[in-house]
C-alpha positions as CSV (number, residue, x, y, z in Angstrom):
1,X,-7.2,4.4,-5.4
2,X,-9.7,1.9,-4.2
3,X,-9.3,-1.8,-3.7
4,X,-9.7,-4.2,-6.6
5,X,-13.1,-5.4,-7.5
6,X,-13.9,-8.4,-9.8
7,X,-17.7,-8.7,-9.4
8,X,-18.9,-7.1,-12.6
9,X,-17.9,-6.7,-16.2
10,X,-15.6,-4.0,-17.4
11,X,-17.6,-0.7,-17.8
12,X,-18.4,1.0,-21.1
13,X,-15.0,2.6,-21.3
14,X,-13.1,1.4,-24.3
15,X,-11.9,3.7,-27.1
16,X,-14.3,2.0,-29.5
17,X,-17.3,3.0,-27.5
18,X,-16.5,6.7,-27.1
19,X,-19.2,7.9,-29.5
20,X,-21.8,5.8,-27.8
21,X,-20.5,7.0,-24.4
22,X,-20.7,10.6,-25.5
23,X,-24.3,10.2,-26.7
24,X,-25.4,8.4,-23.5
25,X,-24.1,11.1,-21.3
26,X,-25.9,13.8,-23.3
27,X,-29.1,11.8,-23.4
28,X,-29.1,11.4,-19.6
29,X,-28.4,15.1,-19.2
30,X,-31.0,16.2,-21.7
31,X,-33.7,14.1,-20.1
32,X,-33.1,15.6,-16.6
33,X,-32.7,19.1,-18.0
34,X,-36.1,18.7,-19.6
35,X,-37.5,17.6,-16.3
36,X,-36.0,20.6,-14.5
37,X,-37.4,23.0,-17.2
38,X,-40.9,21.4,-16.9
39,X,-41.2,21.3,-13.1
40,X,-39.1,24.4,-12.1
41,X,-40.1,26.8,-14.9
42,X,-43.1,25.6,-16.8
43,X,-45.4,24.6,-13.9
44,X,-44.8,27.8,-11.9
45,X,-45.7,29.9,-14.9
46,X,-49.2,28.4,-15.1
47,X,-49.8,28.6,-11.4
48,X,-48.8,25.0,-10.4
49,X,-45.9,25.9,-8.2
50,X,-47.2,23.8,-5.4
51,X,-46.8,20.6,-7.5
52,X,-43.2,21.6,-8.3
53,X,-42.4,22.1,-4.6
54,X,-44.2,19.0,-3.5
55,X,-42.2,16.7,-5.9
56,X,-38.8,18.5,-5.7
57,X,-37.2,16.3,-3.0
58,X,-38.3,13.1,-4.6
59,X,-37.1,14.2,-8.1
60,X,-33.7,15.3,-6.8
61,X,-33.2,12.0,-5.0
62,X,-34.2,10.0,-8.1
63,X,-31.8,12.0,-10.3
64,X,-29.0,11.4,-7.8
65,X,-29.7,7.6,-7.6
66,X,-29.8,7.2,-11.4
67,X,-26.6,9.3,-11.9
68,X,-24.9,7.1,-9.2
69,X,-25.8,4.0,-11.3
70,X,-24.7,5.6,-14.5
71,X,-21.3,6.7,-13.0
72,X,-20.6,3.2,-11.6
73,X,-21.4,1.6,-15.0
74,X,-19.5,4.1,-17.2
75,X,-16.5,4.7,-14.9
76,X,-14.0,7.1,-16.4
77,X,-14.7,10.7,-15.2
78,X,-18.3,10.0,-14.4
79,X,-17.3,8.7,-10.9
80,X,-15.2,11.8,-10.5
81,X,-18.1,14.0,-11.5
82,X,-20.3,12.3,-8.9
83,X,-17.7,12.9,-6.2
84,X,-17.3,16.5,-7.4
85,X,-21.0,17.1,-7.2
86,X,-21.2,15.5,-3.7
87,X,-18.9,18.2,-2.4
88,X,-20.7,21.2,-4.1
89,X,-22.8,22.0,-1.0
90,X,-22.8,25.6,-2.2
91,X,-24.9,25.0,-5.4
92,X,-26.6,21.6,-5.0
93,X,-29.4,20.5,-2.7
94,X,-28.7,18.0,0.1
95,X,-30.9,15.3,-1.6
96,X,-28.2,15.1,-4.4
97,X,-25.0,15.6,-2.3
98,X,-26.1,13.1,0.3
99,X,-26.8,10.4,-2.3
100,X,-23.5,10.9,-4.1
101,X,-21.2,11.3,-1.1
102,X,-20.8,7.5,-0.9
103,X,-19.8,7.0,-4.5
104,X,-16.5,5.1,-4.6
105,X,-14.0,4.9,-7.3
106,X,-14.1,1.1,-7.7
107,X,-13.9,-0.6,-11.0
108,X,-12.7,-4.1,-12.2
109,X,-9.0,-4.3,-13.0
110,X,-7.7,-4.1,-16.5
111,X,-6.3,-7.5,-17.7
112,X,-2.6,-7.7,-17.1
113,X,-1.6,-8.1,-20.8
114,X,-3.1,-4.7,-21.6
115,X,-1.3,-3.1,-18.6
116,X,2.0,-4.8,-19.7
117,X,1.7,-3.5,-23.2
118,X,1.0,0.1,-22.1
119,X,3.8,0.1,-19.5
120,X,6.4,-1.4,-21.9
121,X,5.4,1.1,-24.6
122,X,5.8,4.0,-22.2
123,X,9.1,2.8,-20.6
124,X,10.6,1.6,-23.9
125,X,11.6,-1.9,-22.9
126,X,10.1,-5.3,-21.7
127,X,9.2,-5.4,-18.0
128,X,11.7,-8.2,-17.4
129,X,14.5,-5.8,-18.4
130,X,13.2,-3.0,-16.2
131,X,12.2,-4.8,-13.0
132,X,13.5,-7.8,-11.1
133,X,9.9,-8.8,-10.6
134,X,6.4,-7.4,-11.4
135,X,3.2,-8.7,-9.8
136,X,0.5,-9.4,-12.3
137,X,-2.3,-9.0,-9.7
138,X,-2.9,-5.3,-9.0
139,X,-3.0,-4.1,-5.4
140,X,-5.5,-1.4,-6.3
141,X,-7.7,-0.4,-9.2
142,X,-9.6,2.8,-10.0
143,X,-11.3,4.4,-13.0
144,X,-8.2,6.2,-14.2
145,X,-5.4,3.7,-13.4
146,X,-4.3,0.7,-11.3
147,X,-1.3,-0.1,-9.2
148,X,1.1,-3.1,-9.1
149,X,3.9,-4.0,-6.7
150,X,7.3,-4.6,-8.3
151,X,11.0,-4.8,-7.4
152,X,13.8,-2.8,-9.0
153,X,16.8,-4.5,-10.6
154,X,19.8,-4.7,-8.3
155,X,21.7,-1.9,-10.1
156,X,18.8,0.4,-10.0
157,X,18.1,-0.5,-6.4
158,X,21.7,0.5,-5.5
159,X,21.4,3.8,-7.4
160,X,18.1,4.8,-5.9
161,X,18.2,3.2,-2.5
162,X,14.9,1.6,-3.3
163,X,14.0,-2.1,-3.6
164,X,10.2,-2.7,-3.5
165,X,8.2,-0.2,-5.5
166,X,4.6,0.4,-6.5
167,X,4.0,1.0,-10.2
168,X,0.9,2.9,-11.1
169,X,-0.2,2.4,-14.7
170,X,-3.0,4.3,-16.5
171,X,-6.0,2.4,-17.9
172,X,-5.4,1.9,-21.6
173,X,-7.4,4.5,-23.6
174,X,-8.3,6.6,-20.5
175,X,-6.9,9.8,-22.1
176,X,-9.4,9.4,-24.9
177,X,-12.2,8.7,-22.5
178,X,-11.4,11.7,-20.4
179,X,-11.4,13.8,-23.6
180,X,-14.9,12.5,-24.6
181,X,-16.3,12.9,-21.0
182,X,-15.0,16.5,-20.8
183,X,-16.5,17.3,-24.3
184,X,-19.9,16.0,-23.1
185,X,-19.6,17.9,-19.8
186,X,-18.8,21.1,-21.6
187,X,-21.8,20.6,-23.8
188,X,-24.0,20.1,-20.8
189,X,-22.5,23.1,-19.0
190,X,-23.4,25.2,-22.1
191,X,-27.0,24.0,-21.9
192,X,-27.2,24.8,-18.2
193,X,-25.8,28.3,-18.7
194,X,-29.0,29.1,-20.6
195,X,-31.3,27.9,-17.9
196,X,-31.9,30.9,-15.6
197,X,-32.8,28.9,-12.5
198,X,-29.3,27.4,-12.8
199,X,-27.2,30.2,-14.2
200,X,-28.3,32.7,-11.5
201,X,-26.9,30.3,-8.9
202,X,-23.8,29.0,-10.6
203,X,-21.5,29.7,-13.5
204,X,-21.7,26.1,-14.9
205,X,-19.1,26.5,-17.7
206,X,-16.6,27.8,-15.1
207,X,-17.4,24.8,-12.9
208,X,-16.8,22.4,-15.8
209,X,-13.5,24.1,-16.5
210,X,-12.5,23.8,-12.8
211,X,-13.3,20.1,-12.9
212,X,-11.5,19.7,-16.3
213,X,-8.3,21.2,-14.9
214,X,-8.3,18.9,-11.9
215,X,-9.0,15.9,-14.0
216,X,-6.3,16.5,-16.6
217,X,-3.8,17.0,-13.8
218,X,-4.8,13.7,-12.3
219,X,-3.9,11.8,-15.5
220,X,-0.5,13.4,-15.7
221,X,1.7,11.2,-13.6
222,X,4.8,13.4,-14.0
223,X,2.7,16.2,-12.4
224,X,1.9,13.8,-9.6
225,X,5.5,12.9,-9.1
226,X,6.4,16.6,-8.9
227,X,3.6,17.2,-6.4
228,X,5.0,14.4,-4.3
229,X,8.5,15.9,-4.2
230,X,7.1,19.4,-3.4
231,X,5.0,18.0,-0.6
232,X,8.1,16.1,0.7
233,X,10.1,19.3,0.7
234,X,7.5,21.1,2.8
235,X,7.8,18.4,5.5
236,X,11.5,17.7,5.1
237,X,12.3,18.6,8.7
238,X,9.0,17.3,10.2
239,X,9.4,13.9,11.9
240,X,5.7,13.3,11.9
241,X,5.4,13.0,8.1
242,X,6.8,10.6,5.5
243,X,6.5,10.7,1.7
244,X,7.4,7.9,-0.8
245,X,10.5,8.6,-2.9
246,X,10.1,8.8,-6.7
247,X,12.0,6.5,-9.1
248,X,12.2,9.0,-11.9
249,X,13.9,6.7,-14.3
250,X,10.8,4.5,-14.3
251,X,8.3,7.4,-14.7
252,X,6.4,8.8,-17.7
253,X,3.2,10.7,-18.1
254,X,1.3,7.4,-17.9
255,X,3.5,5.3,-15.6
256,X,4.5,6.3,-12.1
257,X,7.0,4.4,-9.9
258,X,7.2,5.2,-6.3
259,X,8.8,3.7,-3.1
260,X,6.5,1.0,-1.6
261,X,5.5,2.6,1.7
262,X,2.5,0.4,2.5
263,X,1.9,0.3,6.2
264,X,-1.0,0.4,8.7
265,X,-4.1,2.0,7.2
266,X,-4.8,5.1,9.3
267,X,-8.3,3.8,10.2
268,X,-7.2,0.2,11.0
269,X,-7.8,0.3,14.7
270,X,-6.7,-3.3,15.3
271,X,-3.5,-2.8,13.3
272,X,-2.7,0.3,15.2
273,X,-3.3,-1.4,18.6
274,X,-1.1,-4.3,17.6
275,X,1.7,-1.9,16.9
276,X,1.2,-0.2,20.2
277,X,-0.2,3.0,18.7
278,X,-3.3,4.5,20.3
279,X,-5.8,5.6,17.6
280,X,-6.8,8.6,19.8
281,X,-3.2,9.9,19.6
282,X,-3.1,9.7,15.9
283,X,-6.2,11.9,15.3
284,X,-4.8,15.3,16.6
285,X,-1.5,14.8,14.8
286,X,-3.3,14.0,11.5
287,X,-5.5,17.1,12.0
288,X,-2.4,19.3,12.9
289,X,-0.5,18.1,9.8
290,X,-3.4,18.8,7.5
291,X,-3.9,22.3,8.9
292,X,-0.1,23.0,8.6
293,X,-0.5,22.2,4.9
294,X,-3.5,24.6,4.4
295,X,-2.6,27.5,6.6
296,X,1.2,27.5,6.7
297,X,2.6,25.7,3.6
298,X,-0.3,26.7,1.3
299,X,0.0,23.4,-0.5
300,X,-2.2,20.5,0.7
301,X,-3.3,17.0,-0.1
302,X,-6.9,17.4,-1.3
303,X,-7.9,13.7,-1.1
304,X,-6.8,12.6,2.4
305,X,-9.2,9.6,2.6
306,X,-8.1,6.6,4.7
307,X,-6.7,4.7,1.6
308,X,-4.2,7.5,1.0
309,X,-2.7,7.7,4.5
310,X,-0.7,5.1,6.4
311,X,0.6,5.0,9.9
312,X,4.2,3.8,9.8
313,X,5.9,2.6,13.1
314,X,9.5,3.8,13.6
315,X,11.5,0.9,14.9
316,X,15.1,1.8,13.9
317,X,15.4,4.7,16.3
318,X,15.8,7.3,13.5
319,X,13.2,9.5,14.9
320,X,12.0,10.7,18.3
321,X,8.5,10.3,17.2
322,X,7.4,6.6,17.5
323,X,5.4,6.6,14.2
324,X,4.9,8.7,11.1
325,X,2.0,9.6,8.9
326,X,2.8,8.4,5.4
327,X,0.9,10.1,2.6
328,X,0.4,8.7,-0.9
329,X,-1.4,9.6,-4.1
330,X,-0.6,13.2,-4.9
331,X,-2.8,13.5,-8.0
332,X,-5.3,15.9,-6.4
333,X,-3.6,18.7,-4.6
334,X,-4.8,22.1,-3.6
335,X,-3.1,25.5,-3.2
336,X,-4.0,28.4,-0.8
337,X,-2.3,31.4,-2.4
338,X,-1.4,34.4,-0.3
339,X,-4.4,36.4,-1.5
340,X,-6.7,33.6,-0.4
341,X,-5.1,33.3,3.0
342,X,-5.6,37.1,3.4
343,X,-9.3,36.5,2.5
344,X,-9.5,33.7,5.1
345,X,-8.3,36.2,7.7
346,X,-10.9,38.7,6.7
347,X,-13.6,36.1,6.7
348,X,-12.6,34.9,10.1
349,X,-12.5,38.4,11.6
350,X,-15.8,39.4,10.0
351,X,-17.5,36.3,11.2
352,X,-16.2,36.7,14.7
353,X,-17.4,40.3,14.8
354,X,-20.8,39.4,13.1
355,X,-20.0,42.0,10.5
356,X,-22.3,41.3,7.6
357,X,-20.9,44.0,5.3
358,X,-17.3,43.0,6.2
359,X,-18.1,39.4,5.5
360,X,-19.5,40.2,2.0
361,X,-16.4,42.3,1.3
362,X,-14.2,39.4,2.2
363,X,-16.0,36.8,0.1
364,X,-16.1,39.3,-2.7
365,X,-12.3,39.7,-2.4
366,X,-11.7,36.0,-2.8
367,X,-13.9,35.7,-5.9
368,X,-16.9,33.9,-4.3
369,X,-19.6,36.3,-5.5
370,X,-21.0,35.9,-9.0
371,X,-21.0,39.1,-11.0
372,X,-24.2,41.1,-10.4
373,X,-24.9,39.6,-7.0
374,X,-27.3,41.5,-4.7
375,X,-24.9,42.3,-1.9
376,X,-27.6,44.0,0.2
377,X,-29.6,40.7,0.4
378,X,-26.4,38.8,1.1
379,X,-25.4,41.1,3.9
380,X,-28.7,40.8,5.6
381,X,-28.6,37.0,5.3
382,X,-25.1,36.7,6.6
383,X,-25.8,39.0,9.5
384,X,-28.9,37.0,10.5
385,X,-27.1,33.7,10.3
386,X,-24.0,34.6,12.1
387,X,-25.9,36.3,14.8
388,X,-26.9,32.8,16.1
389,X,-23.4,31.6,16.7
390,X,-21.0,34.6,16.0
391,X,-20.7,35.6,19.6
392,X,-19.8,32.2,21.0
393,X,-16.2,31.1,21.6
394,X,-14.8,27.7,20.7
395,X,-15.4,26.4,24.2
396,X,-19.0,27.6,24.2
397,X,-19.6,26.1,20.8
398,X,-18.7,22.7,22.2
399,X,-21.6,22.9,24.6
400,X,-24.2,23.8,22.0
401,X,-27.0,21.3,21.5
402,X,-26.2,19.3,18.3
403,X,-29.7,19.9,17.1
404,X,-28.9,23.6,17.0
405,X,-26.1,22.9,14.6
406,X,-28.3,20.8,12.4
407,X,-31.0,23.5,12.3
408,X,-28.3,26.0,11.4
409,X,-26.9,23.8,8.7
410,X,-30.3,23.5,7.1
411,X,-31.0,27.2,7.3
412,X,-27.5,28.1,6.0
413,X,-27.7,25.6,3.2
414,X,-31.0,27.1,2.0
415,X,-29.6,30.6,2.0
416,X,-26.4,29.5,0.2
417,X,-28.4,27.8,-2.6
418,X,-30.7,30.8,-3.0
419,X,-27.9,33.4,-3.4
420,X,-25.8,34.0,-6.4
421,X,-22.4,32.8,-5.3
422,X,-20.2,29.7,-5.6
423,X,-17.0,28.6,-4.1
424,X,-13.8,28.9,-6.1
425,X,-11.8,25.6,-6.8
426,X,-9.3,26.2,-4.0
427,X,-12.2,26.7,-1.4
428,X,-13.9,23.6,-2.7
429,X,-10.7,21.5,-2.2
430,X,-10.2,23.0,1.3
431,X,-13.8,22.0,2.3
432,X,-13.3,18.6,0.8
433,X,-10.1,18.0,2.7
434,X,-11.5,19.4,5.9
435,X,-14.5,17.1,5.6
436,X,-12.3,14.0,5.1
437,X,-10.1,15.0,8.0
438,X,-13.1,15.4,10.3
439,X,-14.4,12.0,9.3
440,X,-11.0,10.2,9.7
441,X,-10.3,11.8,13.1
442,X,-13.8,10.9,14.4
443,X,-13.3,7.3,13.4
444,X,-10.0,7.3,15.3
445,X,-11.5,9.0,18.4
446,X,-15.2,9.4,18.8
447,X,-14.5,12.2,21.3
448,X,-12.3,14.1,18.9
449,X,-13.4,17.7,18.5
450,X,-12.1,19.5,15.4
451,X,-12.4,22.9,17.2
452,X,-9.5,21.9,19.4
453,X,-7.3,21.6,16.3
454,X,-8.7,24.6,14.5
455,X,-8.4,27.0,17.4
456,X,-4.6,27.5,17.3
457,X,-4.7,28.3,13.6
458,X,-7.7,30.7,14.0
459,X,-5.8,32.5,16.8
460,X,-2.7,32.7,14.6
461,X,-4.7,34.2,11.8
462,X,-6.1,36.9,14.2
463,X,-2.6,37.6,15.5
464,X,-1.3,37.9,11.9
465,X,-4.1,40.3,11.0
466,X,-3.4,42.4,14.1
467,X,0.3,42.6,13.1
468,X,-0.8,43.6,9.6
469,X,-3.1,46.4,10.9
470,X,-0.4,47.8,13.2
471,X,2.2,47.6,10.3
472,X,-0.2,49.4,7.9
473,X,-1.1,52.1,10.4
474,X,2.5,52.5,11.4
475,X,3.5,52.9,7.8
476,X,0.9,55.5,7.2
477,X,1.9,57.4,10.4
478,X,5.6,57.3,9.3
479,X,4.7,58.7,5.9
480,X,2.7,61.5,7.6
481,X,5.5,62.2,10.1
482,X,8.1,62.3,7.3
483,X,6.0,64.8,5.4
484,X,5.5,66.9,8.5
485,X,9.2,66.9,9.5
486,X,10.1,68.0,6.0
487,X,7.7,71.0,6.0
488,X,9.8,73.4,8.1
489,X,12.9,72.9,6.0
490,X,10.8,73.4,2.8
491,X,9.2,76.6,4.3
492,X,12.6,78.0,5.4
493,X,13.9,77.4,1.9
494,X,11.0,79.1,0.4
495,X,11.2,82.1,2.7
496,X,15.0,82.4,1.9
497,X,14.3,82.6,-1.8
498,X,11.6,85.2,-1.2
499,X,14.0,87.4,1.0
500,X,16.9,87.3,-1.5
501,X,14.6,88.2,-4.3
502,X,14.8,84.8,-6.1
503,X,11.0,84.8,-6.0
504,X,8.8,87.8,-6.2
505,X,5.7,87.7,-4.2
506,X,2.8,90.1,-4.6
507,X,0.8,89.1,-1.4
508,X,1.7,90.1,2.2
509,X,-0.2,87.2,3.7
510,X,2.3,84.6,2.4
511,X,4.3,84.5,5.6
512,X,1.2,84.0,7.7
513,X,0.2,81.1,5.4
514,X,3.6,79.5,5.7
515,X,3.4,79.6,9.5
516,X,-0.1,78.0,9.3
517,X,1.4,75.3,7.1
518,X,4.1,74.6,9.7
519,X,1.5,74.3,12.5
520,X,-0.7,72.1,10.4
521,X,2.2,69.8,9.8
522,X,3.1,69.6,13.5
523,X,-0.5,69.0,14.4
524,X,-0.8,66.2,11.8
525,X,2.4,64.6,13.3
526,X,1.0,64.7,16.8
527,X,-2.4,63.4,15.8
528,X,-0.8,60.6,13.8
529,X,1.4,59.5,16.7
530,X,-1.7,59.6,19.0
531,X,-3.7,57.5,16.6
532,X,-0.9,54.8,16.3
533,X,-0.6,54.6,20.0
534,X,-4.3,54.3,20.6
535,X,-4.9,51.7,17.9
536,X,-1.8,49.6,18.9
537,X,-3.0,49.7,22.5
538,X,-6.5,48.6,21.6
539,X,-5.2,45.7,19.6
540,X,-2.4,44.6,22.0
541,X,-4.7,45.0,25.0
542,X,-6.5,41.7,24.1
543,X,-3.3,39.7,24.6
544,X,-1.4,42.0,27.1
545,X,-3.6,44.1,29.3
546,X,-0.8,46.1,31.0
547,X,1.1,47.0,27.8
548,X,-2.2,47.8,26.0
549,X,-3.3,50.2,28.7
550,X,0.1,51.9,28.8
551,X,0.0,52.6,25.1
552,X,-3.6,53.8,25.2
553,X,-2.8,56.2,28.1
554,X,0.4,57.4,26.3
555,X,-1.6,58.5,23.3
556,X,-3.1,61.4,25.4
557,X,0.1,63.5,25.3
558,X,0.5,63.8,21.5
559,X,-3.2,64.2,21.2
560,X,-3.3,67.2,23.6
561,X,-0.2,68.7,21.9
562,X,-2.0,68.4,18.6
563,X,-5.0,70.2,19.9
564,X,-2.9,73.0,21.5
565,X,-0.9,73.6,18.3
566,X,-4.1,73.7,16.3
567,X,-5.7,76.3,18.6
568,X,-2.9,78.8,18.7
569,X,-3.6,81.8,16.7
570,X,-1.4,82.9,13.8
C-alpha cells in the first residue's frame, strides 16, 4: 500500500460512474485493437510489412504511456492491470513492460466520513465503542483500500495482548468497481482471443481469469488475515522473521485489523545505520528468507516491495538475532505446489545439461506450453540459447561481461515472444517476487549478487533429484529382484503339480522351458543389481569420489554373473 497522495482529484471510481467507466475501458481497448489489426495484419497483407516493423516500437511505447495515464486516472483495477502487464515479459514486448514497471498504486485518500461509515457498518458499532482511539488521517492509501492507525479498548488489549493496531478499510464501492473492471477485461480478452497474432502467443481469456482470481482474493480481507496466520506458522520457529498478529474480533471481509508493527523500512539506509544495522547484512538474510518461502515452504509473499517489509531491532533480548524482518500486506500470495517444485528441478537439470528436449518436456509438465505448440522449434531455440551460458557455473557467470547478459536477454525475449507459450500464474508470481527481491537487495548492497543466495537452493534441488532417481531405480530393482526370487518357488510348485498328475502336460520340452525361466530370472536379478550400483555410483561420485568409485567397481561382479548365467546352455 503506497503513501498517501493529495495532489489530484479523486479518480473516476464511484459506483455512479461504473457504466461510463466500463465504456471508457472498452473504447480505449477497441481503439488500440484496431491499430494492432491495421499495422500488424492489414499492412503486411498488402506488402507494407516494412512500415509495420518501422513504427512498431513507437506504437508500443505510445500505447504503454497512454495506458499508464488511464490507469492513474481511473484507479481501481486498472493500476493492478498495468502492474500485471509490466511483469508479463513472456508475452509483451519490452517497450510496454518497461513503461509500466514504474506504475505505482497511489491514489488520493477517501474522506474519513465515508471510511467511518463503511467500517461501522461492517463492524456493527460506532468506532468509539470499538476502539480507544482512531486516527482520521490515513497512514497509507491505495486503489483498493486505505490504512488508519488505532488503539484497542483496554479490555480488548488485555485479551489480545495488542494495543496499537492498523485498521485497513476498503474504499467504498470498490467491490462494484472491481466487478465492472473485470467485466470489461473479460470482454477485451474475448476480443483478443479472435486476433491470431495475439491468440497464437497467449491465451488471453485464461490470463484475464488468472488476474481476476488474484484481484478477488486481494479484496477479501478475511483471506488476507488467514494468509497472514499461515505465513506466521511457516516461520514460527525462525528468529529472523516477524508477522503482525490478527485482531480477529475486529475483522470482516472489508475491514482488517492487525498489530501495528511499523518499524524501519527495509530500504531506509539512514534508519538502519542509526539502529546499528548494516544494510549489507540485511540483503542476504532477506534473500534467504524469500527463497525459503519459495523452495521449502511453498507459500510465499508475492509482493515484497520495500513498503511491505520492515527491519525491526530486537532490544529486549528475546532473540539471539539482533533484528527481524517484519512482513506485512498478505493480500498477494503465491504457492509452489509439489508438482511445480518437481518441474523446477527438471528445468534446472535440463538447463544445466543444455538438454533442449528435456527442457521442453519440463516446461510442458508444468503447463507452460500452449496446446498445439511446435515443440521441435522450441527445442532448437532453447538448445541454441542455453548453449551460450549452460556450461558455466555460478562463479564463472559472475565474471561474464554484463553486455553479454544484456544481449542474451534481448535474444531470449524475442524468442519467448515468438513462441506459443506463457507462464502459469504461480510462475508469474515467482518471477515478480524474485525481481523485487533482487531490486531490494541491490539497493541495500550494490555488490550483492543474487547467485550467491540462489546457489544453495539450486544445489539442494539437484541433490533432491539425485535422491529421487536413486529411489526410483532402487524401487524398480527391488520389484525385479522380488519377481526373480519368487520364480524358483513358483517353478517348483508347478513341477510338483505336473509330477503328481495334478496337471497333465503334452509337451516334453516344458522342463527345459522352466529351467530357462529360472535362469532368466537370476540373470535379471544380477543385471538389476549391477544397474543400481552403476547408476548410484555415477550420481554419488559427483559429491563423494571414493564412495562413487567403489559402487561403480562393485557393479562388475553382478554384471559378470548375469552374463555367465545367461550364456550357460540348457
